[in-house]
MARGU-32041 format. One line per 5 residues: their letters; for each residue x, y, z of C-alpha. Coordinates in nm, 4 decimals. Layout:
A	X,Y,Z  ... $
% end
This chain:
MKRNT	-4.3558,1.5908,0.0169  -4.1041,1.3606,-0.1421  -3.7503,1.4417,-0.0314  -3.4627,1.3008,-0.2314  -3.1114,1.2441,-0.0955 $
LSLLL	-2.8121,1.4436,-0.2132  -2.4547,1.3645,-0.1069  -2.1683,1.5842,-0.2249  -1.7979,1.4962,-0.2167  -1.5519,1.7851,-0.2501 $
QPYKN	-1.2112,1.7001,-0.3926  -0.9593,1.9845,-0.3847  -0.6834,1.8155,-0.5816  -0.3103,1.8797,-0.6042  -0.1508,1.6929,-0.8914 $
RLMPK	0.1601,1.9080,-0.9364  0.4752,1.9438,-0.7345  0.4821,2.2761,-0.5530  0.6923,2.4450,-0.2823  0.5722,2.3847,0.0735 $
TVLKE	0.5076,2.7550,0.1278  0.2822,2.7716,-0.1785  0.1061,2.4523,-0.0710  0.0314,2.5860,0.2767  -0.1033,2.9131,0.1367 $
SVDRC	-0.3279,2.7232,-0.1049  -0.4567,2.4885,0.1656  -0.5381,2.7748,0.4053  -0.7188,2.9649,0.1280  -0.9294,2.6572,0.0545 $
IRNLL	-1.0189,2.6004,0.4204  -1.1141,2.9686,0.4681  -1.3500,2.9450,0.1712  -1.5077,2.6283,0.3095  -1.5532,2.7883,0.6516 $
SLVTE	-1.7239,3.0835,0.4875  -1.9438,2.8484,0.2877  -2.0757,2.6484,0.5850  -2.1270,2.9681,0.7855  -2.3452,3.1226,0.5129 $
HPHFR	-2.5348,2.7995,0.4402  -2.6090,2.6183,0.7686  -2.8077,2.3390,0.5965  -2.5176,2.2478,0.3706  -2.3668,1.9023,0.4264 $
FNIVL	-2.0685,1.7603,0.2409  -1.7776,1.5153,0.2395  -1.4212,1.6239,0.1689  -1.1316,1.4073,0.0506  -0.7683,1.5020,0.1160 $
PAYIV	-0.4441,1.3088,0.1628  -0.3194,1.3347,0.5202  -0.0006,1.5231,0.4314  -0.2160,1.8127,0.3074  -0.4177,1.8088,0.6302 $
ECINP	-0.0815,1.8482,0.8088  -0.0370,2.1775,0.6215  -0.3617,2.3365,0.7497  -0.3153,2.6314,0.9849  -0.3963,2.5015,1.3377 $
LLLSQ	-0.6355,2.7919,1.4074  -0.8312,2.7252,1.0892  -0.8279,2.3520,1.1585  -0.9708,2.4136,1.5048  -1.2677,2.6014,1.3525 $
FRDFQ	-1.3082,2.3306,1.0924  -1.3151,2.0611,1.3608  -1.6049,2.2397,1.5337  -1.8166,2.2051,1.2192  -1.7096,1.8446,1.1840 $
KKGIF	-1.8297,1.7669,1.5367  -2.1700,1.9096,1.4418  -2.1946,1.6651,1.1512  -2.1605,1.9342,0.8834  -1.8993,1.7370,0.6908 $
EWILT	-1.7095,1.4080,0.6888  -1.3433,1.3404,0.6134  -1.2453,1.0926,0.3386  -0.8806,0.9993,0.2852  -0.6680,0.8810,-0.0046 $
GYTEP	-0.3858,0.7715,0.2253  -0.0998,0.9710,0.3703  -0.0328,1.0647,0.0067  -0.2157,0.9339,-0.3010  -0.0702,0.5864,-0.3600 $
FLSMS	-0.0947,0.4204,-0.6994  -0.2392,0.0892,-0.5827  -0.1869,-0.0943,-0.9126  0.1822,-0.0044,-0.9441  0.2949,-0.0146,-0.5802 $
PPQLS	0.3836,-0.3033,-0.3487  0.0536,-0.3860,-0.1710  0.2121,-0.3715,0.1734  0.3530,-0.0241,0.1042  0.0074,0.1017,0.0038 $
FENVR	-0.1405,-0.0595,0.3150  0.1127,0.1192,0.5364  0.0476,0.4436,0.3471  -0.3254,0.4239,0.4218  -0.2725,0.3181,0.7828 $
YGLQQ	-0.0277,0.6020,0.8462  -0.2728,0.8440,0.6842  -0.5507,0.7290,0.9198  -0.3180,0.7762,1.2163  -0.2233,1.1295,1.1064 $
YTDIA	-0.5883,1.2237,1.0592  -0.6639,1.1021,1.4112  -0.3735,1.2955,1.5607  -0.4236,1.6199,1.3656  -0.7929,1.6439,1.2766 $
GETPL	-0.9190,1.4629,1.5861  -1.1263,1.2274,1.3720  -1.0484,0.8988,1.1986  -1.1916,0.8868,0.8444  -1.4163,0.5915,0.7707 $
GYMPP	-1.4027,0.6188,0.3920  -1.1212,0.5668,0.1441  -1.1121,0.7009,-0.2111  -0.8453,0.5494,-0.4369  -0.6996,0.8349,-0.6481 $
FSNFE	-0.8215,0.8380,-1.0096  -1.0582,0.5558,-0.9087  -0.7602,0.3206,-0.9161  -0.9593,0.0302,-0.7745  -0.7789,-0.2928,-0.6883 $
PSMIE	-1.0141,-0.5719,-0.5741  -0.7281,-0.7578,-0.4073  -0.6817,-0.4591,-0.1713  -1.0281,-0.4881,-0.0144  -0.9163,-0.7085,0.2739 $
LLKNS	-0.6011,-0.5003,0.3386  -0.8017,-0.1772,0.3422  -1.0559,-0.3252,0.5828  -0.7737,-0.4396,0.8102  -0.6328,-0.0869,0.8145 $
GVHYL	-0.9625,0.0533,0.9451  -1.1432,0.1585,0.6262  -1.5228,0.1096,0.6376  -1.6217,0.2010,0.2800  -1.4760,0.2917,-0.0611 $
VVSKD	-1.5550,0.5745,-0.3028  -1.5013,0.5455,-0.6810  -1.6400,0.6926,-1.0027  -1.9679,0.5463,-1.1282  -1.7908,0.4870,-1.4617 $
LLPTS	-1.6371,0.1753,-1.3068  -1.9823,0.0153,-1.2890  -2.1491,-0.1650,-1.5796  -2.3143,0.0900,-1.8094  -2.6658,-0.0354,-1.7319 $
LQSIG	-2.6171,0.0301,-1.3590  -2.4459,0.3698,-1.3679  -2.7693,0.5706,-1.3403  -2.8888,0.3944,-1.0226  -2.8320,0.6035,-0.7114 $
GYWMA	-2.7127,0.4464,-0.3889  -2.4266,0.2230,-0.2817  -2.3153,-0.1315,-0.3571  -2.1193,-0.4017,-0.1817  -1.7871,-0.4538,-0.3606 $
EHSGS	-1.6867,-0.8190,-0.3402  -1.3663,-1.0105,-0.4073  -1.2719,-1.3630,-0.2937  -1.5302,-1.3613,-0.0173  -1.4399,-1.0170,0.1218 $
SIPLI	-1.6873,-0.7321,0.0772  -1.7048,-0.3626,0.1599  -1.9584,-0.0841,0.0890  -1.8829,0.0934,-0.2401  -2.0137,0.4426,-0.3137 $
ATTII	-2.0119,0.5394,-0.6828  -2.0072,0.9119,-0.7670  -2.0909,1.1330,-1.0641  -1.7765,1.3389,-1.1228  -1.7905,1.7030,-1.2297 $
HHRTA	-1.5079,1.9536,-1.2688  -1.5205,2.3210,-1.1737  -1.4719,2.4271,-1.5366  -1.7593,2.2126,-1.6633  -1.9982,2.2349,-1.3661 $
PVDFK	-2.3686,2.2695,-1.4685  -2.5101,2.6204,-1.4922  -2.8616,2.5145,-1.3915  -2.8042,2.3111,-1.0740  -3.1677,2.2224,-0.9974 $
NWIEQ	-3.2486,2.1070,-1.3494  -2.9307,1.9006,-1.3630  -3.0073,1.7267,-1.0312  -3.3621,1.6532,-1.1437  -3.2268,1.4893,-1.4591 $
IYESD	-3.0088,1.2623,-1.2432  -3.3130,1.1619,-1.0355  -3.5254,1.1045,-1.3472  -3.2602,0.8770,-1.5032  -3.2682,0.6497,-1.1962 $
KNESQ	-3.4777,0.3486,-1.2986  -3.4452,0.1654,-0.9680  -3.8016,0.0973,-0.8587  -3.7129,-0.0841,-0.5387  -3.6444,0.2342,-0.3428 $
GDFIA	-3.8833,0.5153,-0.2592  -3.6582,0.8183,-0.2604  -3.3874,0.8826,-0.5148  -3.0207,0.9339,-0.4343  -2.7697,1.1560,-0.6174 $
ILQYQ	-2.4017,1.1272,-0.5268  -2.1793,1.3994,-0.6719  -1.8026,1.4478,-0.6708  -1.6860,1.8057,-0.7350  -1.3209,1.8332,-0.8366 $
FPLKA	-1.1303,2.1608,-0.8271  -0.7607,2.2550,-0.8008  -0.6239,2.3275,-0.4560  -0.4157,2.6067,-0.6076  -0.6257,2.8440,-0.8175 $
EGEAD	-0.5644,2.8158,-1.1918  -0.6443,3.1147,-1.4125  -0.9460,3.3363,-1.3482  -1.2020,3.0639,-1.2783  -1.3071,3.0556,-0.9119 $
PFRWL	-1.4174,2.7015,-0.8163  -1.5941,2.8296,-0.5044  -1.8280,3.0472,-0.7109  -2.0137,2.7399,-0.8356  -1.9947,2.5752,-0.4937 $
NYAAS	-2.1590,2.8787,-0.3327  -2.4228,2.8712,-0.6035  -2.4896,2.4994,-0.5461  -2.5137,2.5496,-0.1680  -2.7621,2.8355,-0.2113 $
EIDKH	-2.9736,2.6217,-0.4476  -2.9818,2.3423,-0.1908  -3.0891,2.5955,0.0740  -3.3718,2.7212,-0.1514  -3.5016,2.3679,-0.2045 $
ILTYQ	-3.4185,2.2194,0.1339  -3.7662,2.0593,0.1484  -3.6895,1.8772,-0.1776  -3.3240,1.7845,-0.1270  -3.1810,1.6222,0.1830 $
PVTFS	-2.8006,1.6819,0.1924  -2.6208,1.4030,0.3823  -2.2707,1.2785,0.4528  -2.1604,0.9362,0.3332  -2.1937,0.7801,0.6787 $
ELLRD	-2.5529,0.9027,0.6991  -2.6180,0.7614,0.3524  -2.4868,0.4184,0.4536  -2.6881,0.4295,0.7747  -3.0220,0.5200,0.6153 $
AQPLG	-3.0105,0.3287,0.2839  -2.9805,-0.0351,0.1940  -2.7122,-0.1659,-0.0431  -2.8227,-0.2134,-0.4035  -2.6469,-0.5489,-0.4323 $
LQYIP	-2.3063,-0.7040,-0.4977  -2.0574,-0.5663,-0.7480  -1.7319,-0.7130,-0.8692  -1.5138,-0.4305,-0.9972  -1.1966,-0.5360,-1.1856 $
SSLML	-0.8677,-0.3455,-1.1577  -0.9521,-0.0037,-1.2958  -0.8168,0.3450,-1.3531  -0.9817,0.6713,-1.4609  -0.7325,0.8837,-1.6547 $
GNANP	-0.9821,1.1679,-1.6962  -1.3474,1.2429,-1.7645  -1.2839,1.2324,-2.1399  -1.1195,0.8894,-2.1230  -1.3215,0.5704,-2.0764 $
VDLHF	-1.2242,0.3121,-1.8194  -0.9537,0.0889,-1.9664  -0.9235,-0.2562,-1.8083  -0.5821,-0.2929,-1.9762  -0.4490,0.0362,-1.8416 $
LNYLH	-0.1228,-0.1189,-1.7198  -0.0467,-0.2325,-2.0750  -0.1152,0.1238,-2.1856  0.1163,0.2732,-1.9224  0.3973,0.0303,-2.0025 $
SFDQI	0.3893,0.1433,-2.3654  0.5505,0.4693,-2.2454  0.9174,0.5352,-2.1834  1.0695,0.5500,-1.8293  0.7590,0.4708,-1.6199 $
GIMQR	0.8437,0.0998,-1.5965  1.1942,0.1764,-1.4704  1.0525,0.4169,-1.2109  0.8102,0.1524,-1.0867  1.0694,-0.1257,-1.0748 $
KLMDL	1.3085,0.0985,-0.8844  1.0337,0.1778,-0.6334  0.9643,-0.1927,-0.5793  1.3345,-0.2750,-0.5420  1.3789,0.0117,-0.2969 $
YNQVS	1.0818,-0.0975,-0.0864  1.2324,-0.4453,-0.0565  1.5557,-0.2912,0.0731  1.3734,-0.0727,0.3270  1.1632,-0.3681,0.4443 $
EITDP	1.4797,-0.5541,0.5400  1.5743,-0.2815,0.7916  1.4566,-0.4051,1.1312  1.5056,-0.0827,1.3301  1.1787,0.1204,1.2994 $
RISSP	1.3642,0.4410,1.3925  1.5489,0.4068,1.0617  1.2861,0.2401,0.8424  0.9858,0.4592,0.9373  1.1246,0.7882,0.7944 $
MKKEL	1.2320,0.5963,0.4827  0.8840,0.4542,0.4350  0.7405,0.8028,0.4698  0.9635,0.9090,0.1791  0.8359,0.6102,-0.0190 $
FFIQD	0.4788,0.7282,0.0437  0.5566,1.0469,-0.1507  0.7472,0.8592,-0.4202  0.4542,0.6221,-0.4882  0.2140,0.9155,-0.5403 $
INRFL	-0.0037,0.8355,-0.8427  0.0413,1.1838,-0.9891  0.4061,1.1032,-1.0694  0.3152,0.7787,-1.2500  0.0544,0.8990,-1.4978 $
PGKEC	0.1166,1.0482,-1.8431  0.0825,1.4241,-1.8707  0.2683,1.7281,-1.9967  0.2092,1.9446,-1.6879  0.2640,1.6698,-1.4314 $
GFENT	0.3477,1.3008,-1.4380  0.6338,1.0943,-1.5765  0.6267,1.2775,-1.9117  0.7122,1.5979,-1.7281  1.0899,1.6324,-1.6837 $
TDRLW	1.0650,1.8014,-1.3429  0.8383,1.5286,-1.2042  1.0458,1.2476,-1.3514  1.3776,1.3841,-1.2225  1.2195,1.4551,-0.8811 $
TFSKM	1.0987,1.0948,-0.8503  1.4356,0.9490,-0.9457  1.6121,1.1986,-0.7172  1.4132,1.0936,-0.4100  1.4797,0.7263,-0.4791 $
IELEK	1.8525,0.7835,-0.5399  1.8835,0.9779,-0.2124  1.7092,0.6989,-0.0233  1.9194,0.4293,-0.1880  2.2372,0.6204,-0.1064 $
EISER	2.1339,0.6471,0.2588  2.0704,0.2720,0.2769  2.4147,0.1990,0.1289  2.5880,0.4363,0.3695  2.4096,0.2864,0.6710 $
AGIHG	2.5093,-0.0613,0.5576  2.8730,0.0524,0.5501  2.9286,-0.0736,0.1979  3.2664,0.0251,0.0523  3.4190,-0.0360,-0.2876 $
GQIRI	3.2355,-0.1766,-0.5859  2.9206,-0.3878,-0.5826  2.7918,-0.6207,-0.8528  2.4351,-0.7521,-0.8630  2.2811,-0.9723,-1.1305 $
TDFLR	1.9094,-0.9685,-1.0653  1.5666,-0.9637,-1.2271  1.5409,-0.5905,-1.1599  1.3007,-0.5222,-1.4485  1.0864,-0.8256,-1.3580 $
NGNKS	1.0343,-0.9027,-1.7255  1.2042,-1.2425,-1.7239  1.5519,-1.1123,-1.8083  1.8380,-1.0392,-1.5714  1.9942,-0.6946,-1.5326 $
ILLAN	2.3535,-0.6201,-1.4337  2.3934,-0.3570,-1.1615  2.7324,-0.1983,-1.0964  2.7652,0.0465,-0.8098  3.0135,0.2279,-0.5893 $
KSVKL	2.9856,0.5167,-0.3463  2.9403,0.7793,-0.6211  2.7544,0.6177,-0.9095  2.5260,0.3284,-0.9925  2.4461,0.1953,-1.3383 $
YIDYC	2.1985,-0.0592,-1.4711  2.2826,-0.2704,-1.7767  2.0378,-0.4647,-1.9932  2.2437,-0.7263,-2.1786  1.9300,-0.8514,-2.3572 $
CGGTI	1.8510,-0.5165,-2.5175  2.1685,-0.4263,-2.7052  2.3934,-0.4260,-2.3996  2.2804,-0.0714,-2.3136  2.2806,0.1210,-1.9858 $
FEFDY	1.9195,0.2150,-1.9058  1.9872,0.4018,-1.5802  2.2901,0.5938,-1.4545  2.2605,0.7438,-1.1058  2.5096,1.0119,-1.0073 $
RDRAI	2.4566,0.9895,-0.6342  2.6432,1.3073,-0.5350  2.3780,1.5111,-0.7201  2.0940,1.2590,-0.6800  2.0212,1.2579,-1.0530 $
NLCSA	1.9540,0.9840,-1.3057  2.1357,1.1196,-1.6099  1.9864,0.8467,-1.8281  1.6198,0.9468,-1.7801  1.5565,1.1214,-2.1122 $
YNPVQ	1.2099,1.0638,-2.2554  1.1010,0.9446,-2.5977  0.7411,1.0562,-2.6747  0.7013,0.7709,-2.9268  0.5138,0.4893,-2.7515 $
HSKPD	0.6308,0.1289,-2.7675  0.4542,-0.0919,-3.0185  0.3849,-0.3418,-2.7408  0.3916,-0.3017,-2.3609  0.7386,-0.3510,-2.2188 $
ILSAG	0.9765,-0.1815,-1.9777  1.2392,-0.1257,-2.2466  1.1985,-0.1133,-2.6220  1.5248,-0.1362,-2.8167  1.5662,0.1608,-3.0471 $
KSRAW	1.2870,0.3582,-2.8771  1.3716,0.3652,-2.5066  1.6307,0.6294,-2.4308  1.9507,0.4679,-2.3054  2.3319,0.4930,-2.3120 $
FSDQF	2.5627,0.3197,-2.5557  2.2987,0.2280,-2.8100  2.5175,0.1082,-3.0965  2.4321,0.1594,-3.4615  2.6233,0.1206,-3.7857 $
YNPET	2.5630,0.3508,-4.0819  2.6909,0.4178,-4.4300  3.0048,0.6374,-4.4191  2.8238,0.9321,-4.5818  2.5415,0.9387,-4.3223 $
SAADI	2.4768,1.2838,-4.1715  2.3360,1.3965,-3.8379  2.0197,1.5185,-4.0113  1.9632,1.1707,-4.1542  1.9703,1.0245,-3.8030 $
VTGKA	1.7338,1.2859,-3.6552  1.4779,1.2317,-3.9314  1.5166,0.8515,-3.9176  1.6333,0.8228,-4.2777  1.9619,0.6442,-4.1948 $
PDLGN	1.9270,0.2632,-4.2023  2.1153,0.0619,-3.9404  2.3529,-0.1786,-4.1127  2.4125,-0.3888,-3.7997  2.1942,-0.6200,-3.5930 $
FLKSQ	2.3364,-0.5247,-3.2520  2.0811,-0.2676,-3.1296  1.8130,-0.5236,-3.0413  2.0403,-0.8231,-2.9797  2.1187,-1.0212,-2.6676 $
FTYKV	2.4823,-1.0096,-2.5563  2.6734,-1.2647,-2.3526  2.8312,-1.1186,-2.0419  3.0971,-1.1649,-1.7757  3.1457,-0.9643,-1.4599 $
SKNAT	3.4623,-0.9295,-1.2507  3.5964,-0.7471,-0.9498  3.9517,-0.6740,-0.8417  4.1458,-0.4225,-0.6363  4.1067,-0.1473,-0.8972 $
GIRAS	3.7305,-0.1727,-0.9497  3.4452,-0.3653,-1.1055  3.3509,-0.4270,-1.4666  3.1038,-0.5960,-1.6961  3.2154,-0.7342,-2.0329 $
LTKHG	2.9582,-0.7912,-2.3074  3.0076,-0.9716,-2.6376  2.7933,-1.0209,-2.9458  2.8727,-1.2198,-3.2603  2.6623,-1.0272,-3.5050 $
ALLQN	2.6414,-0.9244,-3.8672  2.7060,-0.6076,-4.0659  2.5645,-0.5322,-4.4104  2.8352,-0.4645,-4.6667  2.7202,-0.4262,-5.0270 $
DKPCP	2.3793,-0.5606,-4.9174  2.5369,-0.8798,-4.7863  2.5511,-0.9754,-4.4154  2.9117,-1.0110,-4.2995  3.0289,-1.1427,-3.9605 $
LILEK	3.1388,-0.8881,-3.6995  3.2224,-0.9352,-3.3309  3.1393,-0.6473,-3.0975  3.2862,-0.6434,-2.7476  3.2254,-0.3665,-2.4989 $
VYGLE	3.3254,-0.3231,-2.1380  3.1837,-0.0965,-1.8677  3.3907,-0.0358,-1.5544  3.3822,0.1608,-1.2286  3.7051,0.2448,-1.0500 $
QNTSS	3.6922,0.2185,-0.6696  3.4609,0.4959,-0.5382  3.5247,0.7474,-0.8147  3.2451,0.9025,-1.0211  3.3985,0.7846,-1.3498 $
LSFVY	3.2651,0.5270,-1.5927  3.5235,0.3729,-1.8224  3.4119,0.2138,-2.1479  3.5935,0.0082,-2.4082  3.4791,-0.0939,-2.7564 $
QFSNQ	3.6443,-0.3520,-2.9781  3.5371,-0.4673,-3.3245  3.6819,-0.7860,-3.4716  3.6609,-0.8690,-3.8399  3.7363,-1.2384,-3.8857 $
SLTPY	3.6480,-1.2414,-4.2539  3.8687,-1.1806,-4.5563  3.6650,-0.8764,-4.6614  3.7470,-0.5235,-4.5399  3.4551,-0.3269,-4.3884 $
TFRFA	3.3783,0.0428,-4.4217  3.1092,0.2016,-4.2050  3.0252,0.4856,-3.9682  2.9956,0.3662,-3.6103  2.7820,0.5696,-3.3694 $
TELSF	2.7003,0.4996,-3.0074  2.4252,0.7140,-2.8604  2.3855,0.8459,-2.5048  2.0620,1.0264,-2.4147  2.0773,1.2731,-2.1251 $
SLPGL	1.8007,1.4345,-1.9215  1.9117,1.7568,-1.7504  1.7046,2.0079,-1.5508  1.8850,2.3052,-1.7067  1.7977,2.2199,-2.0679 $
QSGDV	1.4647,2.4053,-2.0599  1.6145,2.7187,-1.9017  1.9196,2.7292,-2.1287  2.1646,2.6562,-1.8455  2.3417,2.3727,-2.0311 $
RIING	2.6452,2.4385,-2.2463  2.9220,2.2383,-2.4149  3.2896,2.3334,-2.3825  3.5427,2.1990,-2.6310  3.8826,2.3606,-2.5736 $
KQTID	3.8245,2.7365,-2.6035  3.4912,2.6899,-2.7782  3.1672,2.7358,-2.5782  2.8434,2.6165,-2.7362  2.4930,2.7144,-2.6192 $
RIGID	2.1376,2.6339,-2.7395  2.1815,2.2727,-2.6381  1.8754,2.0654,-2.7196  1.7605,2.3115,-2.9880  2.0351,2.3242,-3.2516 $
HIQIE	2.2211,2.0454,-3.4314  2.5730,2.0651,-3.2898  2.8714,1.8920,-3.4482  3.2265,1.8783,-3.3128  3.4933,1.7101,-3.5242 $
GATRW	3.7894,1.5093,-3.3976  3.7475,1.5685,-3.0234  3.9305,1.3688,-2.7560  3.8451,1.5778,-2.4487  3.5335,1.7892,-2.4001 $
YFEDR	3.2576,1.8371,-2.1463  2.9132,1.9774,-2.0902  2.7827,2.1400,-1.7750  2.4433,2.2162,-1.6264  2.4650,2.5248,-1.4079 $
QCGLR	2.1129,2.4764,-1.2738  2.1846,2.1462,-1.0988  2.5589,2.2013,-1.0523  2.6896,1.9198,-1.2721  2.9754,1.8724,-1.5171 $
VLFQT	3.0176,1.5628,-1.7354  3.3629,1.5167,-1.8909  3.4305,1.2892,-2.1888  3.7781,1.1609,-2.2724  3.8619,0.9153,-2.5529 $
QKPLD	4.1870,0.7667,-2.6710  4.0922,0.8174,-3.0370  3.9484,1.1404,-3.1826  3.5726,1.1135,-3.2394  3.3065,1.3303,-3.3997 $
IWCLP	3.0508,1.4523,-3.1449  2.6953,1.5047,-3.2627  2.4624,1.6667,-3.0080  2.1126,1.6303,-3.1487  1.7801,1.7640,-3.0197 $
TLNSE	1.4957,1.5297,-2.9308  1.1842,1.5901,-3.1401  0.8352,1.5997,-2.9911  0.5262,1.4509,-3.1509  0.5023,1.7551,-3.3823 $
QHPDP	0.8628,1.6905,-3.4952  0.9942,2.0085,-3.3321  1.3002,2.0217,-3.1007  1.1929,1.9934,-2.7367  1.4720,2.0354,-2.4769 $
SLGIR	1.2449,1.9027,-2.2010  1.2705,1.5560,-2.3600  1.6501,1.5524,-2.3235  1.9400,1.5530,-2.5663  2.0971,1.2832,-2.7816 $
ILLTS	2.4776,1.2740,-2.7855  2.6396,1.0526,-3.0462  3.0039,0.9508,-3.0325  3.0759,0.8629,-3.3930  3.3596,0.7852,-3.6344 $
NILLD	3.4099,0.6482,-3.9846  3.5938,0.3171,-3.9590  3.7888,0.1135,-4.2106  3.8245,-0.2368,-4.0676  4.0621,-0.4520,-4.2693 $
SSAQW	4.0248,-0.8251,-4.3024  4.1260,-1.0217,-3.9900  4.1752,-0.6872,-3.8089  4.0518,-0.5219,-3.4905  3.9487,-0.1662,-3.4030 $
KLIGK	3.9524,-0.0494,-3.0410  3.8208,0.2554,-2.8568  3.8942,0.3385,-2.4918  3.7075,0.6182,-2.3199  3.5978,0.7588,-1.9884 $
LSCKR	3.2948,0.9557,-1.8705  3.3454,1.1481,-1.5440  3.0865,1.3341,-1.3380  3.1884,1.6269,-1.1220  2.9985,1.8599,-0.8939 $
MRKAS	3.0091,2.2327,-0.9558  2.8404,2.5289,-0.7969  2.4638,2.5458,-0.8506  2.3073,2.8559,-1.0010  2.0310,2.8326,-0.7375 $
GDIDV	1.9434,2.6254,-0.4352  1.7043,2.3305,-0.4358  1.3358,2.4153,-0.4020  1.1629,2.2208,-0.1249  0.8653,2.0753,-0.3108 $
L	0.5971,1.8167,-0.2398 $
% end
């Protein structure tokens, strides 16, 4: 009787941050179910893929029982790395060390070194083949959707090739627990029937079953798995279940395959060879990636492994692909995930600075964004800010180190028209300067009906940096134009950012110079977008004198003629104080989602604004200060992975 091969890969996935206690409970529940499954169905064979840090969470007693089945050849381990590195957006050497450390942890904990590697979300990078082989990987596992359409129905494995290096490549048919086939036998037979490869006698079906590590809703992913195992038992003379190593041992490769850089964003989404362009059309992700790369370079310069090894382990978690993909429940669009990623990098950067014994202010002018333009970095012990002089002279990141938070990480759901790290007018930033008609209202700005009369928002500024005994500063200047009566008129905008010693205060100065003979009338507004963890829970409030204002991020809030006011987030224990020499109107505006409804999770927009009458050959100046202070947290930090 003809006996066809069946190889099943189980992928219990964890794409969300969760407390360690919840993670351990979920892992143990999954392992207990698998132990029960192999006990009830002795002919069942499978492969299972898990990052090594999840294997570390398995109860030692359960792991001991699991190892006994592994020694009998019931299943085979596959790894994604110590975590799930995003190969296409991480430094190659960091991903290599992630995989190598994962193999080591598997050996130490599970007593077996995995031979196979599955890049998360089929994020295949051909240039990584040689590095993965050098780390000890013997074969790769990806979705069959990465293959040419004409070859996707052929069962078996290929040899992935790039620049003379090759490695066995197993391509799987992915199914999810919510969409798993009701009639298992009929579905498998259809897979065999669609295989038009006449060069092999028996047919091969390779399946990848994805289900959440932590149960979601009422659906039980093990119900279908038990059903599938029982069906295999019933037809054991027809189906031969094997592990991947047995498949590679008994079958011949189908041929060579060159797979370009690829990423599977979901079963409903086709493979996009330009996926990096797609990702860089979103807000914030490019800054997160560039910060990761810059941080890895700093860690790599530390020669003492006792210091660098724990830091690299932190980087393994930071480079997890689940933080760098779009998604409302997890990923960089999710405020919790985005703030968590920035927080871990800020903590690590602060530790590096403290170990280096750096005191006072630091100035760096570097290609931080790696887009061909320099960025200005100002830092002291308490804060660090990143200035893009080519994109309106804005601050695109502001790290308050004492609370490990990037206050400038608000998210704009409107994608960039072309892939870029920053898009002027769309990327959320600080001190985005716009000039309006004097009668412009806050509602006009929220709805986008107020035209900008200046050309400063997207302009390149000239800059100078300086350092003295009192602190460090960056001065930016732009000779631009302002529309007055539909005619462009010359206007000089100068602004200065400064940090004083090791304080957590940012000083800012604005000066407008009118060198013409015509007086100007306009409303000036500079916008600062904030991302705060307490916005969604209602823990953010504004205090202006004796007035306390709630519903931040939901209502349109307007304060007239303020010189000293602050807002505080009780959830993260933070207070931000604003002081200005001149009275300004404060407009706190909600950020609208794609349905044009206020969404506090996207952050808030704070506009410092004033109507200005600038006489001919006159100047207008504004001096202000933004100070961050710690306050008591409403709750402690949750230890999440």
